[in-house]
One Martini backbone bead per residue (centre of mass of N, CA, C, O) as a GRO file, in nm:
protein
  229
    1MET     BB    1   3.050  -0.463   3.898
    2PHE     BB    2   3.083  -0.193   3.757
    3ASN     BB    3   2.783  -0.106   3.766
    4LYS     BB    4   2.760  -0.113   4.076
    5LEU     BB    5   2.980   0.095   4.129
    6MET     BB    6   2.848   0.328   3.968
    7ASP     BB    7   2.586   0.336   4.143
    8VAL     BB    8   2.743   0.435   4.392
    9LEU     BB    9   2.892   0.686   4.272
   10ILE     BB   10   2.637   0.713   4.048
   11PRO     BB   11   2.334   0.751   4.100
   12PRO     BB   12   2.050   0.684   3.969
   13ALA     BB   13   1.836   0.905   3.769
   14CYS     BB   14   1.600   1.092   3.676
   15LEU     BB   15   1.579   1.264   3.361
   16VAL     BB   16   1.378   1.495   3.482
   17CYS     BB   17   1.402   1.525   3.829
   18ALA     BB   18   1.649   1.352   3.980
   19THR     BB   19   1.544   1.114   4.110
   20ARG     BB   20   1.595   0.839   4.268
   21ILE     BB   21   1.686   0.523   4.126
   22GLU     BB   22   1.752   0.185   4.087
   23ASP     BB   23   1.750   0.201   3.758
   24GLN     BB   24   1.850   0.337   3.457
   25LYS     BB   25   1.636   0.179   3.279
   26GLN     BB   26   1.389   0.341   3.387
   27VAL     BB   27   1.456   0.672   3.365
   28LEU     BB   28   1.197   0.695   3.548
   29CYS     BB   29   1.003   0.786   3.779
   30SER     BB   30   0.694   0.724   3.904
   31ASP     BB   31   0.588   1.018   3.890
   32CYS     BB   32   0.662   1.077   3.592
   33GLU     BB   33   0.527   0.829   3.461
   34ALA     BB   34   0.231   0.918   3.551
   35LYS     BB   35   0.239   1.175   3.332
   36ILE     BB   36   0.192   1.013   3.094
   37ALA     BB   37   0.052   1.073   2.767
   38MET     BB   38  -0.164   0.921   2.569
   39ILE     BB   39  -0.280   0.825   2.282
   40SER     BB   40  -0.562   0.774   2.163
   41SER     BB   41  -0.773   0.549   1.984
   42ALA     BB   42  -0.903   0.809   1.845
   43VAL     BB   43  -0.791   0.797   1.521
   44CYS     BB   44  -0.664   0.862   1.236
   45PRO     BB   45  -0.596   0.622   0.987
   46VAL     BB   46  -0.368   0.803   0.859
   47CYS     BB   47  -0.224   1.037   1.063
   48GLY     BB   48  -0.305   0.993   1.389
   49SER     BB   49  -0.499   1.189   1.487
   50GLU     BB   50  -0.705   1.339   1.729
   51ILE     BB   51  -1.012   1.324   1.644
   52GLN     BB   52  -1.325   1.525   1.644
   53LYS     BB   53  -1.373   1.498   1.330
   54PHE     BB   54  -1.538   1.434   1.015
   55PRO     BB   55  -1.299   1.499   0.850
   56CYS     BB   56  -0.974   1.532   0.873
   57GLU     BB   57  -0.801   1.828   0.902
   58VAL     BB   58  -0.513   1.737   0.838
   59CYS     BB   59  -0.578   1.584   0.565
   60LEU     BB   60  -0.702   1.835   0.419
   61GLU     BB   61  -0.406   1.992   0.426
   62GLU     BB   62  -0.271   1.698   0.352
   63ASP     BB   63  -0.080   1.488   0.127
   64PHE     BB   64  -0.007   1.184   0.214
   65ALA     BB   65   0.235   0.924   0.137
   66PHE     BB   66   0.150   0.767   0.358
   67ASP     BB   67  -0.074   0.530   0.482
   68SER     BB   68   0.025   0.560   0.791
   69ALA     BB   69  -0.009   0.685   1.139
   70ARG     BB   70   0.168   0.654   1.461
   71SER     BB   71   0.134   0.730   1.816
   72LEU     BB   72   0.192   0.723   2.160
   73PHE     BB   73   0.255   1.021   2.263
   74LYS     BB   74   0.248   1.312   2.413
   75TYR     BB   75   0.416   1.625   2.369
   76GLN     BB   76   0.505   1.609   2.697
   77THR     BB   77   0.526   1.585   3.006
   78PRO     BB   78   0.816   1.382   3.006
   79VAL     BB   79   0.874   1.319   2.703
   80GLN     BB   80   1.007   1.579   2.606
   81GLU     BB   81   1.259   1.554   2.792
   82LEU     BB   82   1.357   1.278   2.696
   83ILE     BB   83   1.407   1.357   2.402
   84HIS     BB   84   1.611   1.579   2.467
   85GLN     BB   85   1.819   1.396   2.605
   86LEU     BB   86   1.866   1.217   2.353
   87LYS     BB   87   1.942   1.446   2.135
   88TYR     BB   88   2.139   1.663   2.328
   89ASN     BB   89   2.273   1.492   2.607
   90GLY     BB   90   2.363   1.171   2.558
   91TYR     BB   91   2.105   1.002   2.629
   92VAL     BB   92   2.020   0.658   2.534
   93SER     BB   93   1.805   0.511   2.718
   94PRO     BB   94   1.531   0.613   2.588
   95ALA     BB   95   1.531   0.428   2.341
   96GLY     BB   96   1.459   0.165   2.496
   97TYR     BB   97   1.210   0.275   2.641
   98PHE     BB   98   1.049   0.331   2.367
   99ALA     BB   99   1.065   0.053   2.217
  100LEU     BB  100   0.870  -0.124   2.376
  101PRO     BB  101   0.593   0.021   2.310
  102LEU     BB  102   0.632   0.009   2.006
  103ALA     BB  103   0.633  -0.299   1.984
  104GLU     BB  104   0.353  -0.338   2.110
  105MET     BB  105   0.198  -0.180   1.896
  106ILE     BB  106   0.273  -0.357   1.654
  107GLU     BB  107   0.167  -0.635   1.777
  108MET     BB  108  -0.144  -0.523   1.837
  109ASP     BB  109  -0.165  -0.405   1.542
  110GLU     BB  110  -0.295  -0.520   1.248
  111ASN     BB  111  -0.194  -0.264   1.068
  112LEU     BB  112   0.129  -0.346   1.158
  113GLN     BB  113   0.152  -0.584   0.982
  114ASP     BB  114   0.337  -0.719   0.740
  115ASN     BB  115   0.658  -0.653   0.730
  116ASP     BB  116   0.991  -0.619   0.614
  117TYR     BB  117   1.085  -0.340   0.764
  118ILE     BB  118   1.291  -0.116   0.952
  119CYS     BB  119   1.319   0.243   0.972
  120ALA     BB  120   1.479   0.567   0.968
  121VAL     BB  121   1.528   0.883   1.014
  122PRO     BB  122   1.770   1.061   0.874
  123LEU     BB  123   2.084   1.194   0.902
  124HIS     BB  124   2.314   1.397   0.845
  125PRO     BB  125   2.647   1.343   0.869
  126VAL     BB  126   2.709   1.607   1.020
  127ARG     BB  127   2.493   1.578   1.245
  128LYS     BB  128   2.586   1.299   1.343
  129ARG     BB  129   2.875   1.384   1.422
  130GLU     BB  130   2.789   1.593   1.634
  131ARG     BB  131   2.604   1.390   1.809
  132GLY     BB  132   2.699   1.060   1.748
  133TYR     BB  133   2.390   1.012   1.667
  134ASN     BB  134   2.074   0.859   1.587
  135GLN     BB  135   1.787   0.851   1.760
  136SER     BB  136   1.608   0.695   1.552
  137ASP     BB  137   1.793   0.456   1.517
  138LEU     BB  138   1.784   0.349   1.807
  139ILE     BB  139   1.479   0.303   1.820
  140ALA     BB  140   1.445   0.126   1.564
  141PHE     BB  141   1.644  -0.100   1.631
  142ALA     BB  142   1.516  -0.191   1.900
  143THR     BB  143   1.239  -0.253   1.779
  144ALA     BB  144   1.327  -0.467   1.574
  145GLN     BB  145   1.437  -0.666   1.782
  146LEU     BB  146   1.162  -0.711   1.938
  147VAL     BB  147   0.988  -0.797   1.660
  148GLY     BB  148   1.177  -0.943   1.436
  149LEU     BB  149   1.295  -0.726   1.239
  150PRO     BB  150   1.448  -0.580   1.009
  151TYR     BB  151   1.720  -0.347   0.956
  152ARG     BB  152   1.724  -0.039   0.769
  153ASN     BB  153   1.896   0.205   0.517
  154PRO     BB  154   1.745   0.334   0.233
  155VAL     BB  155   1.795   0.634   0.338
  156SER     BB  156   1.931   0.956   0.260
  157ARG     BB  157   2.080   1.263   0.360
  158CYS     BB  158   2.184   1.517   0.120
  159VAL     BB  159   2.078   1.757   0.307
  160ASN     BB  160   2.170   2.017   0.532
  161THR     BB  161   1.933   2.115   0.708
  162LEU     BB  162   1.743   2.282   0.887
  163SER     BB  163   1.590   2.303   1.167
  164GLN     BB  164   1.254   2.229   1.224
  165THR     BB  165   1.191   2.370   1.507
  166THR     BB  166   1.201   2.686   1.372
  167LEU     BB  167   0.962   2.610   1.176
  168ASN     BB  168   0.717   2.630   0.976
  169LYS     BB  169   0.533   2.452   0.765
  170ALA     BB  170   0.622   2.579   0.495
  171HIS     BB  171   0.933   2.573   0.564
  172ARG     BB  172   0.956   2.272   0.610
  173ILE     BB  173   0.891   2.181   0.322
  174LYS     BB  174   1.112   2.350   0.177
  175ASN     BB  175   1.360   2.239   0.344
  176LEU     BB  176   1.303   1.924   0.222
  177ASN     BB  177   1.371   1.963  -0.061
  178SER     BB  178   1.559   1.708  -0.182
  179ALA     BB  179   1.688   1.564   0.096
  180PHE     BB  180   1.624   1.274  -0.027
  181VAL     BB  181   1.760   0.932  -0.087
  182VAL     BB  182   1.784   0.639  -0.251
  183LYS     BB  183   2.031   0.394  -0.246
  184ASP     BB  184   1.843   0.118  -0.302
  185ALA     BB  185   1.579   0.012  -0.489
  186SER     BB  186   1.573  -0.297  -0.410
  187GLU     BB  187   1.493  -0.224  -0.098
  188VAL     BB  188   1.193  -0.098  -0.194
  189LEU     BB  189   1.067  -0.267  -0.397
  190GLY     BB  190   0.765  -0.393  -0.274
  191LYS     BB  191   0.773  -0.278   0.014
  192LYS     BB  192   0.711  -0.303   0.368
  193ILE     BB  193   0.727  -0.006   0.574
  194ILE     BB  194   0.879   0.112   0.872
  195LEU     BB  195   0.876   0.447   0.997
  196VAL     BB  196   1.100   0.615   1.225
  197ASP     BB  197   1.036   0.855   1.491
  198ASP     BB  198   1.006   1.077   1.750
  199VAL     BB  199   0.837   1.327   1.606
  200PHE     BB  200   0.510   1.454   1.538
  201THR     BB  201   0.414   1.748   1.393
  202THR     BB  202   0.344   1.784   1.066
  203GLY     BB  203   0.489   1.546   0.878
  204SER     BB  204   0.708   1.643   0.665
  205THR     BB  205   0.939   1.441   0.694
  206LEU     BB  206   0.782   1.178   0.655
  207ASN     BB  207   0.659   1.262   0.382
  208GLU     BB  208   0.921   1.296   0.218
  209ILE     BB  209   1.019   1.006   0.257
  210ALA     BB  210   0.768   0.868   0.141
  211LYS     BB  211   0.802   0.984  -0.141
  212THR     BB  212   1.077   0.853  -0.194
  213LEU     BB  213   0.979   0.558  -0.154
  214ARG     BB  214   0.748   0.565  -0.361
  215SER     BB  215   0.929   0.632  -0.614
  216ALA     BB  216   1.080   0.336  -0.557
  217GLY     BB  217   0.820   0.122  -0.492
  218ALA     BB  218   0.666   0.119  -0.245
  219GLU     BB  219   0.389  -0.037  -0.110
  220ARG     BB  220   0.431   0.035   0.211
  221ILE     BB  221   0.379   0.309   0.457
  222THR     BB  222   0.470   0.332   0.805
  223ALA     BB  223   0.431   0.569   1.058
  224ILE     BB  224   0.628   0.596   1.363
  225THR     BB  225   0.600   0.752   1.690
  226VAL     BB  226   0.650   0.849   2.003
  227ALA     BB  227   0.537   1.144   1.931
  228ARG     BB  228   0.285   1.416   1.951
  229ALA     BB  229   0.229   1.765   1.891
   0.00000   0.00000   0.00000
């Protein structure tokens, strides 16, 4: 009854264009949803980029520590705006909206099967306190619930680094040096782990965490993200 009353007082609207929608769980109106661009199926088996030729140019420039990476959407309208709403404006409903297709991707891709648990890219405690939550935590937890896998937090961010969004690739890598640490090696040794984040830009954050997990004895690390820049 309270939810129905709130819908009357504050009608749910698309988080991108503000058009009236029937249910806030929809997050997007039908017009905005129709603009979502998926990552094609022709991707590099390692980094997940939409390759135009082989070998993959992205992998030639970077030695990735994760075994493979997959992304759902292209980082453009309306996905870009949804992620911004989730990260900076306090709207958490996009986390559940993104979790459903992520879960479907995991269940449909045989290369994403047989994992021990799902975890998320961690925020530094100061950043998390400022934001109120870790958006990648919300996405990863909801995805784990949908696919029936445990959710863990094996890695912590011990350095409050600069925001990666303002840095070029070289500075991104330097910015993340020694930024992560495994909290309990027994949770990592011999494990097959799915690592979740919102956006794959250069892959430097995911790669640094994968290095940290690998050094603690992880058997396999698969990075999945909502979008790819």
